[in-house]
C-alpha positions in Angstrom: -20.5 -9.1 7.7 -22.9 -11.5 6.1 -26.5 -12.3 6.8 -25.7 -15.3 9.0 -23.1 -13.5 11.1 -25.3 -10.4 11.3 -28.2 -12.5 12.7 -26.0 -13.9 15.4 -24.7 -10.5 16.3 -28.3 -8.9 16.4 -29.6 -11.7 18.6 -26.6 -11.3 21.0 -27.1 -7.5 21.2 -30.9 -7.9 21.8 -30.3 -10.5 24.6 -27.7 -8.4 26.4 -29.5 -5.0 26.0 -33.2 -5.7 25.3 -34.5 -2.3 26.5 -31.8 -0.2 24.9 -32.1 -1.5 21.4 -34.8 0.1 19.3 -35.8 -1.1 15.8 -34.3 2.0 14.2 -31.0 1.4 15.9 -31.0 -2.3 14.8 -31.7 -1.3 11.2 -28.8 1.3 11.4 -26.4 -1.4 12.7 -27.6 -3.8 10.0 -26.6 -1.3 7.4 -23.0 -1.3 8.6 -22.1 -4.2 6.4 -22.8 -2.0 3.3 -20.0 0.4 4.4 -16.7 -0.5 2.8 -14.7 0.8 5.7 -16.5 -1.6 8.1 -15.9 -4.6 5.7 -12.3 -3.6 5.4 -11.8 -3.6 9.2 -13.7 -6.9 9.6 -11.4 -8.5 7.0 -8.3 -7.2 8.8 -9.7 -8.6 12.1 -10.0 -12.0 10.4 -6.5 -11.9 9.1 -5.2 -10.8 12.6 -6.5 -14.1 14.1 -3.9 -15.9 11.9 -1.2 -13.3 11.9 -0.9 -12.7 15.7 -0.6 -16.4 16.7 1.9 -16.8 13.8 3.9 -13.9 15.0 4.0 -15.2 18.6 5.1 -18.6 17.4 7.9 -17.3 15.2 9.1 -15.0 18.0 9.1 -18.0 20.4 11.1 -20.2 18.1 13.7 -17.5 17.4 13.9 -16.5 21.1 14.5 -20.1 22.3 17.1 -20.8 19.6 15.1 -23.7 18.2 17.3 -24.0 15.2 20.2 -25.3 17.4 18.2 -27.2 20.1 15.1 -28.4 18.2 14.5 -32.0 17.0 11.7 -34.3 16.2 9.3 -34.8 13.3 8.3 -31.1 13.2 11.8 -29.8 13.0 12.2 -29.7 9.2 8.8 -27.9 8.8 9.6 -25.3 11.5 13.1 -24.8 10.1 11.7 -24.1 6.6 8.9 -21.9 7.7 10.7 -19.8 10.4 14.4 -19.9 9.6 15.2 -21.0 6.0 18.8 -21.0 5.1 19.3 -17.2 4.9 21.6 -17.6 1.9 20.5 -14.8 -0.3 23.1 -14.3 -3.0 24.0 -18.0 -3.5 24.0 -19.7 -6.9 21.0 -21.6 -8.1 21.3 -25.2 -6.8 20.4 -28.4 -8.7 18.9 -26.4 -11.6 20.6 -25.1 -14.7 18.8 -22.0 -15.9 19.2 -21.1 -19.6 19.9 -17.5 -20.4 17.1 -15.5 -21.9 19.0 -14.9 -25.1 18.3 -18.6 -26.0 14.7 -17.6 -26.4 15.7 -15.8 -29.5 17.3 -18.9 -31.2 15.6 -20.3 -34.3 14.1 -18.7 -37.4 12.5 -15.3 -37.4 9.2 -16.8 -38.4 9.3 -19.1 -35.4 10.1 -16.2 -33.1 7.3 -14.1 -34.6 4.8 -16.9 -34.0 6.0 -17.3 -30.4 5.6 -13.5 -29.9 2.1 -13.6 -31.4 1.3 -16.5 -29.1 2.5 -14.6 -26.0 0.7 -11.4 -27.0 -2.5 -13.2 -27.8 -2.4 -15.1 -24.5 -1.8 -12.0 -22.4 -4.5 -10.0 -24.2 -7.1 -12.8 -24.1 -6.4 -13.6 -20.4 -6.4 -10.1 -19.0 -9.0 -8.5 -21.3 -11.5 -11.2 -20.4 -10.5 -10.9 -16.8 -11.2 -7.1 -16.9 -14.5 -7.4 -18.6 -15.7 -10.1 -16.2 -14.4 -8.2 -13.2 -16.6 -5.2 -14.1 -19.6 -7.5 -14.9 -19.4 -9.3 -11.5 -19.0 -6.2 -9.4 -21.4 -3.7 -11.1 -24.2 -5.8 -12.5 -27.0 -7.9 -11.0 -27.7 -11.6 -11.3 -31.1 -13.3 -11.6 -33.2 -10.4 -12.8 -36.6 -11.7 -14.0 -36.9 -8.9 -16.6 -34.5 -6.2 -17.9 -36.5 -3.6 -16.0 -36.3 -5.4 -12.6 -33.2 -5.5 -10.4 -31.7 -8.9 -9.5 -29.2 -9.7 -6.8 -25.7 -8.2 -6.6 -22.7 -10.1 -5.4 -21.0 -8.0 -2.7 -18.2 -10.0 -1.1 -15.0 -9.0 -2.9 -12.9 -11.2 -0.6 -14.5 -14.4 -1.9 -13.5 -13.5 -5.4 -9.9 -13.0 -4.2 -10.0 -16.4 -2.6 -11.3 -18.0 -5.8 -8.4 -16.4 -7.8 -5.8 -17.5 -5.3 -6.9 -21.1 -4.8 -6.7 -21.8 -8.5 -3.3 -19.9 -8.8 -2.0 -22.0 -5.9 -3.1 -25.2 -7.6 -1.5 -24.3 -11.0 1.8 -23.1 -9.5 1.9 -26.2 -7.2 1.5 -28.5 -10.1 4.1 -26.6 -12.1 6.6 -26.9 -9.3 5.9 -30.7 -9.1 6.3 -31.3 -12.8 9.2 -29.0 -13.5 12.2 -29.0 -11.2 12.7 -25.7 -9.3 15.8 -24.1 -7.7 16.4 -24.6 -4.0 16.5 -21.3 -2.1 16.8 -20.2 1.5 13.9 -17.9 2.1 12.0 -18.5 5.3 8.4 -19.4 4.4 6.8 -16.8 6.7 8.3 -14.0 4.6 5.9 -14.7 1.8 3.1 -13.7 4.2 4.0 -10.0 4.0 3.6 -9.9 0.2 0.6 -12.1 0.5 -1.3 -9.8 2.9 -0.6 -6.7 0.8 -1.5 -8.7 -2.3 -4.9 -9.8 -1.1 -5.6 -6.3 0.3 -4.7 -4.7 -3.1 -7.0 -7.3 -4.9 -9.8 -6.6 -2.5 -9.5 -2.9 -3.1 -9.4 -3.5 -6.8 -12.7 -5.4 -6.8 -14.3 -3.1 -4.2 -13.4 0.1 -6.0 -15.5 -0.9 -9.0 -18.6 -0.2 -6.8 -17.7 3.5 -6.6 -15.6 4.3 -9.8 -15.7 3.4 -13.4 -13.5 0.7 -14.9 -11.6 3.1 -17.2 -10.7 5.3 -14.1 -9.4 2.2 -12.4 -7.3 1.1 -15.4 -5.8 4.5 -15.7 -5.0 4.7 -12.0 -3.3 1.3 -12.2 -1.2 2.5 -15.2 -0.1 5.5 -13.0 1.0 3.4 -10.1 4.6 3.9 -11.2 4.7 7.0 -9.0 3.9 5.2 -5.7 6.1 2.3 -6.8 9.0 4.7 -7.1 8.2 6.2 -3.7 8.1 2.7 -2.1 11.3 1.8 -3.9 13.1 4.8 -2.3 11.5 4.0 1.1 12.0 0.2 1.2 14.9 -0.6 -1.1 16.7 2.8 -1.1 16.6 3.0 -4.9 17.6 6.0 -6.9 16.0 7.1 -10.2 17.1 9.0 -13.2 15.6 12.2 -14.6 13.5 10.6 -17.4 11.8 8.4 -14.7 10.7 11.5 -12.8 9.7 13.3 -16.1 7.5 10.4 -17.2 6.0 10.1 -13.7 5.0 13.8 -13.9 3.5 13.2 -17.4 1.4 10.3 -16.0 0.1 12.3 -13.1 -0.9 15.1 -15.5 -2.7 12.7 -17.8 -4.6 11.1 -14.9 -5.6 14.5 -13.5 -6.9 15.5 -17.0 -9.0 12.3 -17.2 -10.4 12.5 -13.6 -11.2 16.2 -13.8 -13.1 15.8 -17.1 -15.1 12.8 -16.0 -18.8 13.2 -16.3 -21.5 11.4 -14.5 -24.1 9.3 -16.3 -27.2 7.4 -15.5 -25.4 4.2 -14.6 -23.7 4.3 -11.1 -20.7 2.4 -12.3 -19.5 5.5 -14.3 -19.6 7.8 -11.3 -16.3 8.5 -9.6 -16.9 9.0 -5.8 -14.6 10.0 -3.0 -14.8 6.4 -1.5 -13.7 5.1 -4.9 -10.7 7.3 -4.9 -9.7 6.3 -1.4 -10.1 2.6 -2.1 -8.1 3.0 -5.3 -5.4 4.8 -3.4 -5.3 1.9 -1.0 -4.9 -0.5 -4.0 -2.0 1.4 -5.3 -0.2 1.6 -1.9 -0.7 -2.1 -1.2 0.3 -3.1 -4.7 3.4 -0.9 -4.6 4.5 -2.6 -1.4 3.9 -6.0 -2.8 6.2 -5.5 -5.8 9.0 -4.0 -3.8 8.8 -6.8 -1.1 8.9 -9.4 -3.8 11.9 -7.8 -5.3 13.6 -8.3 -1.9 12.5 -11.9 -1.8 14.0 -12.6 -5.2 17.4 -12.0 -3.7 17.0 -15.6 -2.4 17.3 -16.8 -6.0 13.8 -18.4 -6.2 11.9 -18.8 -9.4 8.8 -16.8 -10.3 6.6 -19.8 -10.0 7.9 -20.5 -6.5 7.1 -16.9 -5.6 3.6 -17.4 -7.0 3.1 -20.6 -5.0 4.4 -19.1 -1.7 2.4 -15.9 -1.9 -0.8 -17.7 -3.0 -0.4 -20.3 -0.2 -0.7 -17.6 2.5 -3.3 -15.7 0.5 -5.6 -18.8 0.6 -4.9 -19.3 4.3 -5.8 -15.6 5.1 -8.9 -15.4 2.9 -10.5 -18.7 3.8 -9.9 -18.1 7.5 -11.5 -14.7 7.4 -14.4 -15.9 5.2 -15.2 -18.8 7.6 -15.0 -16.5 10.7 -17.4 -14.0 9.1 -19.8 -16.7 7.8 -19.3 -15.3 4.3 -17.8 -18.4 2.8 -21.0 -20.5 2.8 -23.1 -17.4 1.9 -21.0 -16.9 -1.2 -21.3 -20.6 -2.1 -25.1 -20.2 -1.7 -25.0 -17.3 -4.0 -23.2 -19.4 -6.6 -25.8 -22.2 -6.3 -28.6 -19.6 -6.8 -26.9 -18.0 -9.8 -25.2 -20.4 -12.2 -24.1 -17.5 -14.4 -22.1 -16.0 -11.4 -20.5 -19.4 -10.7 -19.3 -19.5 -14.4 -18.0 -15.9 -14.2 -16.2 -16.5 -10.9 -14.5 -19.7 -12.2 -13.6 -18.0 -15.5 -12.1 -15.0 -13.6 -9.9 -17.4 -11.7 -8.8 -19.3 -14.8 -7.9 -16.0 -16.6 -5.9 -14.8 -13.6 -3.9 -18.0 -13.3 -3.3 -18.3 -17.0 -2.3 -14.7 -17.2 0.3 -15.2 -14.5 1.8 -18.1 -16.5 1.9 -16.1 -19.7 3.6 -13.3 -17.8 6.4 -15.6 -16.7 6.8 -17.2 -20.1 6.8 -13.8 -22.0 9.4 -12.3 -19.8 11.7 -15.3 -20.0 11.5 -15.4 -23.8 11.4 -11.8 -24.8 12.3 -9.7 -21.7 10.6 -7.2 -19.6 10.5 -4.4 -22.2 8.4 -6.4 -24.7 6.1 -7.6 -21.9 5.6 -4.0 -20.8 4.6 -2.9 -24.3 2.1 -5.8 -24.6 0.5 -5.0 -21.2 0.4 -1.2 -21.9 -1.5 -1.9 -25.1 -3.8 -4.2 -23.1 -4.6 -1.4 -20.7 -5.5 0.9 -23.6 -7.7 -1.8 -25.3 -9.3 -2.5 -21.9 -10.5 1.1 -21.6 -11.9 1.1 -25.1 -13.6 -2.3 -24.6 -15.2 -1.2 -21.3 -16.5 2.0 -22.9 -18.0 0.0 -25.7 -19.6 -2.8 -23.6 -20.7 -0.8 -20.6 -21.4 2.7 -22.0 -18.7 4.8 -20.2 -18.5 8.3 -21.6 -15.1 9.9 -22.2 -14.7 13.6 -23.1 -12.1 15.0 -25.4 -10.0 16.3 -22.5 -10.3 12.9 -20.8 -9.3 11.1 -24.0 -6.3 13.5 -24.2 -5.4 12.6 -20.7 -5.5 8.9 -21.5 -3.2 9.5 -24.5 -0.7 11.5 -22.3 -0.6 8.6 -19.8 0.2 5.9 -22.5 2.6 8.2 -24.2 4.5 8.5 -20.9 4.4 4.7 -20.4 5.9 4.1 -23.9 8.6 6.7 -23.2 9.5 4.8 -20.1 9.7 1.5 -22.0 11.9 3.1 -24.7 14.2 4.8 -22.3 14.6 1.6 -20.2 15.3 -0.6 -23.2 17.8 2.0 -24.6 19.6 2.1 -21.3 19.8 -1.7 -21.1 21.2 -2.0 -24.6 23.8 0.6 -23.7 24.9 -1.5 -20.7 25.2 -4.6 -22.9 27.4 -2.8 -25.4 29.8 -1.4 -22.8 31.3 -4.8 -21.7 31.7 -5.9 -25.3 33.7 -2.7 -26.0 36.0 -3.4 -23.0 36.6 -7.0 -24.2 37.6 -5.8 -27.7 40.2 -3.4 -26.2 
């Protein structure tokens, strides 16, 4: 709750209960907006003002068989948003998609240059994004002198909105310039992944107030465990022994790092219980997002279409919640007071949008295994960079835990690529016979 909405709330409470409200109680209530649980619930309340009416409308259209009886100027929009075509496994229409193996055509030098371009783009985008993320959430702006404290930016939801609005613009322009496949996914189904995505992003920003950035990066690297659990729960997936083995290695490495963490003078290096809870929320929301998107891809949409649909609902949810809380204009006022923050917020959004485009291009040209290796190296470099820039201390045991985690991640990449190469060789053998 922002200063504007808090003032309205305090005046209302004082007018209704003038005798019952003491100054101490008002100051206690005013401190609620500093409690992350309260901010989390207020955000959910804002999203519900959009979700509940949307749910009622969708239920109404489905109950009244609007697809058969509807007509008028709004019919195409309602059909697209509520019904779609429900044709999941159909072929891609109107678009010829080149196989990924064509990405390897050309000289070795050309391919090496292209791989260096992808790796450099991913590293630059996400390393800059990680450094700025920690800077925005853990440091003050506008301090007159190094010894004096400035003003901290506290609204994580506004940063999520900034990231999503630029990603929506980039993906929308991409869809306009380059022809995309037609698919039958009802538009409202993007909202599930969108809600979990903005909640995971909010948790990611909010967690930095309570835990160190290296702890967050390591926990993100270990999200393979809840992703597997969500896969079994949502998609009924089965996993092989090496996947369980590497998952155990990851959990052991993370435990070594967390148990060996030492506190220091700077609060950003302290791992608190609230930070662990928020980080667990991030992992749960993010695991749901990836599995729900896997189900949506059955409709044969492109990655950029997925990016556009999810970010469209994300912008709708976040801007609605920000306006209802009065936080939107407060955040804009913060940007006008601190030009450095405005620059950081815009650069964060640019890095996020560019990073997503590099992800799509790298996977299409070199496959998921090469992309995973690049991103795993990025996580390791991000930890080293954060320790160097912001003075995080890592013990020998903690460093060993980090090494165990990344060893397990590389083992997963090797095992997965080996398994895929075996599958490609098997059909060739059958054809020769």
